CHARMM-style PDB file with segment names, atoms N, HN, CA, C and O in Angstrom:
ATOM      1  N   MET     1       2.106   7.549  14.355  1.00  0.00      PROA
ATOM      2  CA  MET     1       1.664   6.550  13.390  1.00  0.00      PROA
ATOM      3  C   MET     1       2.682   6.517  12.254  1.00  0.00      PROA
ATOM      4  O   MET     1       2.997   7.550  11.663  1.00  0.00      PROA
ATOM      5  N   ASP     2       3.192   5.332  11.954  1.00  0.00      PROA
ATOM      6  HN  ASP     2       2.937   4.492  12.434  1.00  0.00      PROA
ATOM      7  CA  ASP     2       4.173   5.253  10.873  1.00  0.00      PROA
ATOM      8  C   ASP     2       3.468   5.269   9.516  1.00  0.00      PROA
ATOM      9  O   ASP     2       2.258   5.064   9.422  1.00  0.00      PROA
ATOM     10  N   ALA     3       4.244   5.513   8.489  1.00  0.00      PROA
ATOM     11  HN  ALA     3       5.227   5.680   8.565  1.00  0.00      PROA
ATOM     12  CA  ALA     3       3.694   5.717   7.144  1.00  0.00      PROA
ATOM     13  C   ALA     3       2.936   4.491   6.631  1.00  0.00      PROA
ATOM     14  O   ALA     3       1.909   4.639   5.969  1.00  0.00      PROA
ATOM     15  N   GLY     4       3.417   3.306   6.922  1.00  0.00      PROA
ATOM     16  HN  GLY     4       4.251   3.186   7.460  1.00  0.00      PROA
ATOM     17  CA  GLY     4       2.751   2.091   6.455  1.00  0.00      PROA
ATOM     18  C   GLY     4       1.360   1.932   7.047  1.00  0.00      PROA
ATOM     19  O   GLY     4       0.405   1.598   6.346  1.00  0.00      PROA
ATOM     20  N   ASN     5       1.262   2.174   8.341  1.00  0.00      PROA
ATOM     21  HN  ASN     5       2.038   2.445   8.911  1.00  0.00      PROA
ATOM     22  CA  ASN     5      -0.050   2.083   8.993  1.00  0.00      PROA
ATOM     23  C   ASN     5      -0.981   3.177   8.497  1.00  0.00      PROA
ATOM     24  O   ASN     5      -2.180   2.953   8.331  1.00  0.00      PROA
ATOM     25  N   GLU     6      -0.431   4.355   8.263  1.00  0.00      PROA
ATOM     26  HN  GLU     6       0.543   4.538   8.398  1.00  0.00      PROA
ATOM     27  CA  GLU     6      -1.245   5.467   7.774  1.00  0.00      PROA
ATOM     28  C   GLU     6      -1.778   5.155   6.377  1.00  0.00      PROA
ATOM     29  O   GLU     6      -2.948   5.404   6.088  1.00  0.00      PROA
ATOM     30  N   ASP     7      -0.929   4.615   5.519  1.00  0.00      PROA
ATOM     31  HN  ASP     7       0.021   4.412   5.754  1.00  0.00      PROA
ATOM     32  CA  ASP     7      -1.367   4.237   4.167  1.00  0.00      PROA
ATOM     33  C   ASP     7      -2.467   3.180   4.229  1.00  0.00      PROA
ATOM     34  O   ASP     7      -3.450   3.250   3.491  1.00  0.00      PROA
ATOM     35  N   PHE     8      -2.295   2.209   5.109  1.00  0.00      PROA
ATOM     36  HN  PHE     8      -1.497   2.152   5.709  1.00  0.00      PROA
ATOM     37  CA  PHE     8      -3.321   1.178   5.276  1.00  0.00      PROA
ATOM     38  C   PHE     8      -4.637   1.810   5.718  1.00  0.00      PROA
ATOM     39  O   PHE     8      -5.698   1.472   5.194  1.00  0.00      PROA
ATOM     40  N   ALA     9      -4.568   2.722   6.680  1.00  0.00      PROA
ATOM     41  HN  ALA     9      -3.705   2.996   7.106  1.00  0.00      PROA
ATOM     42  CA  ALA     9      -5.781   3.371   7.188  1.00  0.00      PROA
ATOM     43  C   ALA     9      -6.452   4.200   6.097  1.00  0.00      PROA
ATOM     44  O   ALA     9      -7.678   4.203   5.991  1.00  0.00      PROA
ATOM     45  N   PHE    10      -5.656   4.906   5.282  1.00  0.00      PROA
ATOM     46  HN  PHE    10      -4.660   4.903   5.369  1.00  0.00      PROA
ATOM     47  CA  PHE    10      -6.225   5.688   4.177  1.00  0.00      PROA
ATOM     48  C   PHE    10      -6.945   4.769   3.192  1.00  0.00      PROA
ATOM     49  O   PHE    10      -8.052   5.070   2.746  1.00  0.00      PROA
ATOM     50  N   ASN    11      -6.311   3.654   2.860  1.00  0.00      PROA
ATOM     51  HN  ASN    11      -5.412   3.409   3.223  1.00  0.00      PROA
ATOM     52  CA  ASN    11      -6.933   2.700   1.931  1.00  0.00      PROA
ATOM     53  C   ASN    11      -8.213   2.109   2.520  1.00  0.00      PROA
ATOM     54  O   ASN    11      -9.197   1.901   1.810  1.00  0.00      PROA
ATOM     55  N   HSD    12      -8.186   1.844   3.812  1.00  0.00      PROA
ATOM     56  HN  HSD    12      -7.386   2.013   4.388  1.00  0.00      PROA
ATOM     57  CA  HSD    12      -9.366   1.293   4.476  1.00  0.00      PROA
ATOM     58  C   HSD    12     -10.521   2.296   4.430  1.00  0.00      PROA
ATOM     59  O   HSD    12     -11.657   1.920   4.139  1.00  0.00      PROA
ATOM     60  N   VAL    13     -10.239   3.559   4.714  1.00  0.00      PROA
ATOM     61  HN  VAL    13      -9.317   3.865   4.951  1.00  0.00      PROA
ATOM     62  CA  VAL    13     -11.273   4.595   4.645  1.00  0.00      PROA
ATOM     63  C   VAL    13     -11.804   4.704   3.217  1.00  0.00      PROA
ATOM     64  O   VAL    13     -13.010   4.837   3.009  1.00  0.00      PROA
ATOM     65  N   ASP    14     -10.911   4.647   2.243  1.00  0.00      PROA
ATOM     66  HN  ASP    14      -9.931   4.539   2.412  1.00  0.00      PROA
ATOM     67  CA  ASP    14     -11.317   4.722   0.838  1.00  0.00      PROA
ATOM     68  C   ASP    14     -12.297   3.597   0.498  1.00  0.00      PROA
ATOM     69  O   ASP    14     -13.323   3.835  -0.139  1.00  0.00      PROA
ATOM     70  N   ILE    15     -11.985   2.394   0.916  1.00  0.00      PROA
ATOM     71  HN  ILE    15     -11.152   2.201   1.434  1.00  0.00      PROA
ATOM     72  CA  ILE    15     -12.860   1.247   0.649  1.00  0.00      PROA
ATOM     73  C   ILE    15     -14.201   1.417   1.354  1.00  0.00      PROA
ATOM     74  O   ILE    15     -15.247   1.118   0.779  1.00  0.00      PROA
ATOM     75  N   LEU    16     -14.175   1.893   2.589  1.00  0.00      PROA
ATOM     76  HN  LEU    16     -13.325   2.136   3.056  1.00  0.00      PROA
ATOM     77  CA  LEU    16     -15.429   2.102   3.317  1.00  0.00      PROA
ATOM     78  C   LEU    16     -16.323   3.108   2.603  1.00  0.00      PROA
ATOM     79  O   LEU    16     -17.539   2.928   2.538  1.00  0.00      PROA
ATOM     80  N   ILE    17     -15.725   4.161   2.072  1.00  0.00      PROA
ATOM     81  HN  ILE    17     -14.737   4.308   2.125  1.00  0.00      PROA
ATOM     82  CA  ILE    17     -16.503   5.163   1.338  1.00  0.00      PROA
ATOM     83  C   ILE    17     -17.103   4.537   0.083  1.00  0.00      PROA
ATOM     84  O   ILE    17     -18.277   4.747  -0.223  1.00  0.00      PROA
ATOM     85  N   LEU    18     -16.299   3.775  -0.635  1.00  0.00      PROA
ATOM     86  HN  LEU    18     -15.346   3.604  -0.386  1.00  0.00      PROA
ATOM     87  CA  LEU    18     -16.792   3.122  -1.853  1.00  0.00      PROA
ATOM     88  C   LEU    18     -17.935   2.151  -1.558  1.00  0.00      PROA
ATOM     89  O   LEU    18     -18.856   2.004  -2.361  1.00  0.00      PROA
ATOM     90  N   LEU    19     -17.868   1.495  -0.408  1.00  0.00      PROA
ATOM     91  HN  LEU    19     -17.119   1.615   0.244  1.00  0.00      PROA
ATOM     92  CA  LEU    19     -18.904   0.534  -0.032  1.00  0.00      PROA
ATOM     93  C   LEU    19     -20.124   1.200   0.600  1.00  0.00      PROA
ATOM     94  O   LEU    19     -21.141   0.549   0.838  1.00  0.00      PROA
ATOM     95  N   GLY    20     -20.017   2.498   0.868  1.00  0.00      PROA
ATOM     96  HN  GLY    20     -19.191   3.027   0.674  1.00  0.00      PROA
ATOM     97  CA  GLY    20     -21.148   3.216   1.455  1.00  0.00      PROA
ATOM     98  C   GLY    20     -21.241   3.118   2.965  1.00  0.00      PROA
ATOM     99  O   GLY    20     -22.286   3.429   3.535  1.00  0.00      PROA
ATOM    100  N   SER    21     -20.180   2.696   3.623  1.00  0.00      PROA
ATOM    101  HN  SER    21     -19.330   2.444   3.159  1.00  0.00      PROA
ATOM    102  CA  SER    21     -20.158   2.594   5.088  1.00  0.00      PROA
ATOM    103  C   SER    21     -19.687   3.917   5.682  1.00  0.00      PROA
ATOM    104  O   SER    21     -18.577   4.020   6.204  1.00  0.00      PROA
ATOM    105  N   LYS    22     -20.551   4.923   5.593  1.00  0.00      PROA
ATOM    106  HN  LYS    22     -21.453   4.838   5.169  1.00  0.00      PROA
ATOM    107  CA  LYS    22     -20.162   6.279   5.977  1.00  0.00      PROA
ATOM    108  C   LYS    22     -19.837   6.407   7.462  1.00  0.00      PROA
ATOM    109  O   LYS    22     -18.848   7.040   7.829  1.00  0.00      PROA
ATOM    110  N   ASP    23     -20.665   5.809   8.315  1.00  0.00      PROA
ATOM    111  HN  ASP    23     -21.468   5.294   8.016  1.00  0.00      PROA
ATOM    112  CA  ASP    23     -20.432   5.929   9.756  1.00  0.00      PROA
ATOM    113  C   ASP    23     -19.086   5.330  10.152  1.00  0.00      PROA
ATOM    114  O   ASP    23     -18.344   5.908  10.946  1.00  0.00      PROA
ATOM    115  N   GLU    24     -18.785   4.174   9.592  1.00  0.00      PROA
ATOM    116  HN  GLU    24     -19.387   3.704   8.947  1.00  0.00      PROA
ATOM    117  CA  GLU    24     -17.508   3.523   9.896  1.00  0.00      PROA
ATOM    118  C   GLU    24     -16.337   4.336   9.340  1.00  0.00      PROA
ATOM    119  O   GLU    24     -15.286   4.425   9.975  1.00  0.00      PROA
ATOM    120  N   ALA    25     -16.515   4.926   8.164  1.00  0.00      PROA
ATOM    121  HN  ALA    25     -17.369   4.853   7.648  1.00  0.00      PROA
ATOM    122  CA  ALA    25     -15.464   5.763   7.582  1.00  0.00      PROA
ATOM    123  C   ALA    25     -15.203   6.976   8.469  1.00  0.00      PROA
ATOM    124  O   ALA    25     -14.050   7.338   8.706  1.00  0.00      PROA
ATOM    125  N   TYR    26     -16.272   7.607   8.961  1.00  0.00      PROA
ATOM    126  HN  TYR    26     -17.209   7.313   8.769  1.00  0.00      PROA
ATOM    127  CA  TYR    26     -16.101   8.744   9.871  1.00  0.00      PROA
ATOM    128  C   TYR    26     -15.372   8.326  11.147  1.00  0.00      PROA
ATOM    129  O   TYR    26     -14.523   9.064  11.648  1.00  0.00      PROA
ATOM    130  N   ARG    27     -15.699   7.147  11.672  1.00  0.00      PROA
ATOM    131  HN  ARG    27     -16.388   6.547  11.265  1.00  0.00      PROA
ATOM    132  CA  ARG    27     -15.012   6.663  12.879  1.00  0.00      PROA
ATOM    133  C   ARG    27     -13.520   6.476  12.615  1.00  0.00      PROA
ATOM    134  O   ARG    27     -12.688   6.854  13.440  1.00  0.00      PROA
ATOM    135  N   ASP    28     -13.186   5.894  11.467  1.00  0.00      PROA
ATOM    136  HN  ASP    28     -13.862   5.587  10.798  1.00  0.00      PROA
ATOM    137  CA  ASP    28     -11.771   5.684  11.139  1.00  0.00      PROA
ATOM    138  C   ASP    28     -11.045   7.008  10.937  1.00  0.00      PROA
ATOM    139  O   ASP    28      -9.887   7.145  11.332  1.00  0.00      PROA
ATOM    140  N   LEU    29     -11.714   7.987  10.323  1.00  0.00      PROA
ATOM    141  HN  LEU    29     -12.655   7.876  10.002  1.00  0.00      PROA
ATOM    142  CA  LEU    29     -11.093   9.302  10.151  1.00  0.00      PROA
ATOM    143  C   LEU    29     -10.835   9.950  11.506  1.00  0.00      PROA
ATOM    144  O   LEU    29      -9.801  10.588  11.702  1.00  0.00      PROA
ATOM    145  N   LYS    30     -11.764   9.791  12.435  1.00  0.00      PROA
ATOM    146  HN  LYS    30     -12.604   9.272  12.276  1.00  0.00      PROA
ATOM    147  CA  LYS    30     -11.576  10.333  13.787  1.00  0.00      PROA
ATOM    148  C   LYS    30     -10.378   9.673  14.453  1.00  0.00      PROA
ATOM    149  O   LYS    30      -9.589  10.339  15.123  1.00  0.00      PROA
ATOM    150  N   LYS    31     -10.243   8.364  14.268  1.00  0.00      PROA
ATOM    151  HN  LYS    31     -10.884   7.823  13.724  1.00  0.00      PROA
ATOM    152  CA  LYS    31      -9.094   7.645  14.833  1.00  0.00      PROA
ATOM    153  C   LYS    31      -7.786   8.182  14.255  1.00  0.00      PROA
ATOM    154  O   LYS    31      -6.804   8.341  14.981  1.00  0.00      PROA
ATOM    155  N   LEU    32      -7.771   8.461  12.949  1.00  0.00      PROA
ATOM    156  HN  LEU    32      -8.569   8.331  12.360  1.00  0.00      PROA
ATOM    157  CA  LEU    32      -6.571   9.014  12.320  1.00  0.00      PROA
ATOM    158  C   LEU    32      -6.228  10.375  12.916  1.00  0.00      PROA
ATOM    159  O   LEU    32      -5.063  10.655  13.196  1.00  0.00      PROA
ATOM    160  N   LEU    33      -7.234  11.216  13.112  1.00  0.00      PROA
ATOM    161  HN  LEU    33      -8.181  10.987  12.885  1.00  0.00      PROA
ATOM    162  CA  LEU    33      -6.994  12.528  13.714  1.00  0.00      PROA
ATOM    163  C   LEU    33      -6.454  12.376  15.131  1.00  0.00      PROA
ATOM    164  O   LEU    33      -5.510  13.066  15.516  1.00  0.00      PROA
ATOM    165  N   ASP    34      -7.048  11.480  15.900  1.00  0.00      PROA
ATOM    166  HN  ASP    34      -7.815  10.920  15.586  1.00  0.00      PROA
ATOM    167  CA  ASP    34      -6.608  11.254  17.277  1.00  0.00      PROA
ATOM    168  C   ASP    34      -5.185  10.704  17.331  1.00  0.00      PROA
ATOM    169  O   ASP    34      -4.470  10.923  18.308  1.00  0.00      PROA
ATOM    170  N   ALA    35      -4.772   9.989  16.283  1.00  0.00      PROA
ATOM    171  HN  ALA    35      -5.353   9.811  15.488  1.00  0.00      PROA
ATOM    172  CA  ALA    35      -3.425   9.418  16.225  1.00  0.00      PROA
ATOM    173  C   ALA    35      -2.388  10.436  15.753  1.00  0.00      PROA
ATOM    174  O   ALA    35      -1.195  10.134  15.708  1.00  0.00      PROA
ATOM    175  N   GLY    36      -2.845  11.650  15.400  1.00  0.00      PROA
ATOM    176  HN  GLY    36      -3.813  11.895  15.437  1.00  0.00      PROA
ATOM    177  CA  GLY    36      -1.893  12.691  15.033  1.00  0.00      PROA
ATOM    178  C   GLY    36      -1.778  12.975  13.551  1.00  0.00      PROA
ATOM    179  O   GLY    36      -0.895  13.727  13.139  1.00  0.00      PROA
ATOM    180  N   CYS    37      -2.636  12.401  12.749  1.00  0.00      PROA
ATOM    181  HN  CYS    37      -3.353  11.790  13.083  1.00  0.00      PROA
ATOM    182  CA  CYS    37      -2.615  12.678  11.312  1.00  0.00      PROA
ATOM    183  C   CYS    37      -3.050  14.125  11.081  1.00  0.00      PROA
ATOM    184  O   CYS    37      -3.955  14.620  11.753  1.00  0.00      PROA
ATOM    185  N   GLN    38      -2.415  14.790  10.145  1.00  0.00      PROA
ATOM    186  HN  GLN    38      -1.679  14.388   9.599  1.00  0.00      PROA
ATOM    187  CA  GLN    38      -2.753  16.181   9.853  1.00  0.00      PROA
ATOM    188  C   GLN    38      -4.121  16.254   9.174  1.00  0.00      PROA
ATOM    189  O   GLN    38      -4.381  15.518   8.222  1.00  0.00      PROA
ATOM    190  N   PRO    39      -4.998  17.143   9.663  1.00  0.00      PROA
ATOM    191  CA  PRO    39      -6.352  17.249   9.101  1.00  0.00      PROA
ATOM    192  C   PRO    39      -6.373  17.528   7.598  1.00  0.00      PROA
ATOM    193  O   PRO    39      -7.284  17.077   6.902  1.00  0.00      PROA
ATOM    194  N   GLY    40      -5.403  18.248   7.099  1.00  0.00      PROA
ATOM    195  HN  GLY    40      -4.663  18.614   7.664  1.00  0.00      PROA
ATOM    196  CA  GLY    40      -5.360  18.557   5.673  1.00  0.00      PROA
ATOM    197  C   GLY    40      -5.229  17.323   4.799  1.00  0.00      PROA
ATOM    198  O   GLY    40      -5.680  17.316   3.654  1.00  0.00      PROA
ATOM    199  N   ARG    41      -4.616  16.285   5.336  1.00  0.00      PROA
ATOM    200  HN  ARG    41      -4.250  16.291   6.266  1.00  0.00      PROA
ATOM    201  CA  ARG    41      -4.458  15.044   4.567  1.00  0.00      PROA
ATOM    202  C   ARG    41      -5.772  14.279   4.460  1.00  0.00      PROA
ATOM    203  O   ARG    41      -5.900  13.374   3.636  1.00  0.00      PROA
ATOM    204  N   LEU    42      -6.750  14.642   5.292  1.00  0.00      PROA
ATOM    205  HN  LEU    42      -6.646  15.378   5.961  1.00  0.00      PROA
ATOM    206  CA  LEU    42      -8.021  13.922   5.317  1.00  0.00      PROA
ATOM    207  C   LEU    42      -9.150  14.681   4.633  1.00  0.00      PROA
ATOM    208  O   LEU    42     -10.262  14.163   4.521  1.00  0.00      PROA
ATOM    209  N   GLN    43      -8.885  15.886   4.179  1.00  0.00      PROA
ATOM    210  HN  GLN    43      -7.982  16.307   4.269  1.00  0.00      PROA
ATOM    211  CA  GLN    43      -9.930  16.724   3.588  1.00  0.00      PROA
ATOM    212  C   GLN    43     -10.625  16.054   2.412  1.00  0.00      PROA
ATOM    213  O   GLN    43     -11.845  16.151   2.277  1.00  0.00      PROA
ATOM    214  N   GLY    44      -9.878  15.387   1.575  1.00  0.00      PROA
ATOM    215  HN  GLY    44      -8.887  15.308   1.685  1.00  0.00      PROA
ATOM    216  CA  GLY    44     -10.466  14.720   0.416  1.00  0.00      PROA
ATOM    217  C   GLY    44     -11.470  13.650   0.818  1.00  0.00      PROA
ATOM    218  O   GLY    44     -12.508  13.489   0.176  1.00  0.00      PROA
ATOM    219  N   PHE    45     -11.155  12.919   1.887  1.00  0.00      PROA
ATOM    220  HN  PHE    45     -10.311  13.050   2.409  1.00  0.00      PROA
ATOM    221  CA  PHE    45     -12.077  11.895   2.371  1.00  0.00      PROA
ATOM    222  C   PHE    45     -13.361  12.528   2.896  1.00  0.00      PROA
ATOM    223  O   PHE    45     -14.460  12.057   2.606  1.00  0.00      PROA
ATOM    224  N   TYR    46     -13.209  13.608   3.676  1.00  0.00      PROA
ATOM    225  HN  TYR    46     -12.316  13.991   3.911  1.00  0.00      PROA
ATOM    226  CA  TYR    46     -14.397  14.285   4.207  1.00  0.00      PROA
ATOM    227  C   TYR    46     -15.251  14.856   3.076  1.00  0.00      PROA
ATOM    228  O   TYR    46     -16.480  14.819   3.150  1.00  0.00      PROA
ATOM    229  N   ALA    47     -14.618  15.379   2.039  1.00  0.00      PROA
ATOM    230  HN  ALA    47     -13.621  15.409   1.979  1.00  0.00      PROA
ATOM    231  CA  ALA    47     -15.362  15.923   0.895  1.00  0.00      PROA
ATOM    232  C   ALA    47     -16.144  14.814   0.188  1.00  0.00      PROA
ATOM    233  O   ALA    47     -17.298  15.004  -0.194  1.00  0.00      PROA
ATOM    234  N   ARG    48     -15.511  13.669   0.021  1.00  0.00      PROA
ATOM    235  HN  ARG    48     -14.573  13.515   0.331  1.00  0.00      PROA
ATOM    236  CA  ARG    48     -16.198  12.544  -0.630  1.00  0.00      PROA
ATOM    237  C   ARG    48     -17.370  12.048   0.212  1.00  0.00      PROA
ATOM    238  O   ARG    48     -18.422  11.704  -0.327  1.00  0.00      PROA
ATOM    239  N   LEU    49     -17.192  12.010   1.525  1.00  0.00      PROA
ATOM    240  HN  LEU    49     -16.337  12.289   1.963  1.00  0.00      PROA
ATOM    241  CA  LEU    49     -18.282  11.583   2.399  1.00  0.00      PROA
ATOM    242  C   LEU    49     -19.436  12.573   2.356  1.00  0.00      PROA
ATOM    243  O   LEU    49     -20.603  12.182   2.380  1.00  0.00      PROA
ATOM    244  N   LYS    50     -19.107  13.842   2.293  1.00  0.00      PROA
ATOM    245  HN  LYS    50     -18.159  14.160   2.274  1.00  0.00      PROA
ATOM    246  CA  LYS    50     -20.148  14.870   2.234  1.00  0.00      PROA
ATOM    247  C   LYS    50     -20.956  14.734   0.939  1.00  0.00      PROA
ATOM    248  O   LYS    50     -22.178  14.882   0.948  1.00  0.00      PROA
ATOM    249  N   LYS    51     -20.272  14.452  -0.171  1.00  0.00      PROA
ATOM    250  HN  LYS    51     -19.279  14.331  -0.179  1.00  0.00      PROA
ATOM    251  CA  LYS    51     -20.958  14.248  -1.453  1.00  0.00      PROA
ATOM    252  C   LYS    51     -21.877  13.033  -1.396  1.00  0.00      PROA
ATOM    253  O   LYS    51     -22.975  13.056  -1.951  1.00  0.00      PROA
ATOM    254  N   LYS    52     -21.432  11.976  -0.726  1.00  0.00      PROA
ATOM    255  HN  LYS    52     -20.540  11.958  -0.274  1.00  0.00      PROA
ATOM    256  CA  LYS    52     -22.216  10.738  -0.643  1.00  0.00      PROA
ATOM    257  C   LYS    52     -23.511  10.945   0.136  1.00  0.00      PROA
ATOM    258  O   LYS    52     -24.490  10.235  -0.091  1.00  0.00      PROA
ATOM    259  N   LYS    53     -23.525  11.910   1.050  1.00  0.00      PROA
ATOM    260  HN  LYS    53     -22.729  12.487   1.235  1.00  0.00      PROA
ATOM    261  CA  LYS    53     -24.710  12.130   1.877  1.00  0.00      PROA
ATOM    262  C   LYS    53     -25.856  12.724   1.085  1.00  0.00      PROA
ATOM    263  O   LYS    53     -27.014  12.557   1.466  1.00  0.00      PROA
ATOM    264  N   LYS    54     -25.564  13.413  -0.007  1.00  0.00      PROA
ATOM    265  HN  LYS    54     -24.623  13.549  -0.316  1.00  0.00      PROA
ATOM    266  CA  LYS    54     -26.615  14.078  -0.789  1.00  0.00      PROA
ATOM    267  C   LYS    54     -27.420  13.091  -1.589  1.00  0.00      PROA
ATOM    268  OT1 LYS    54     -28.343  13.483  -2.303  1.00  0.00      PROA
TER     269      LYS     54
END
């Protein structure tokens, strides 16, 4: 995955979290992992999603 597409995907996940679309955000994060993105780069998103669930 090139940097431009990765940045777009990160922004898309960010917007989904802000809109409360948790299931869709989790799906996009899974796609990023499957595409080879390093899990450490996604930790902040997972933390935000976990906070939203409470």
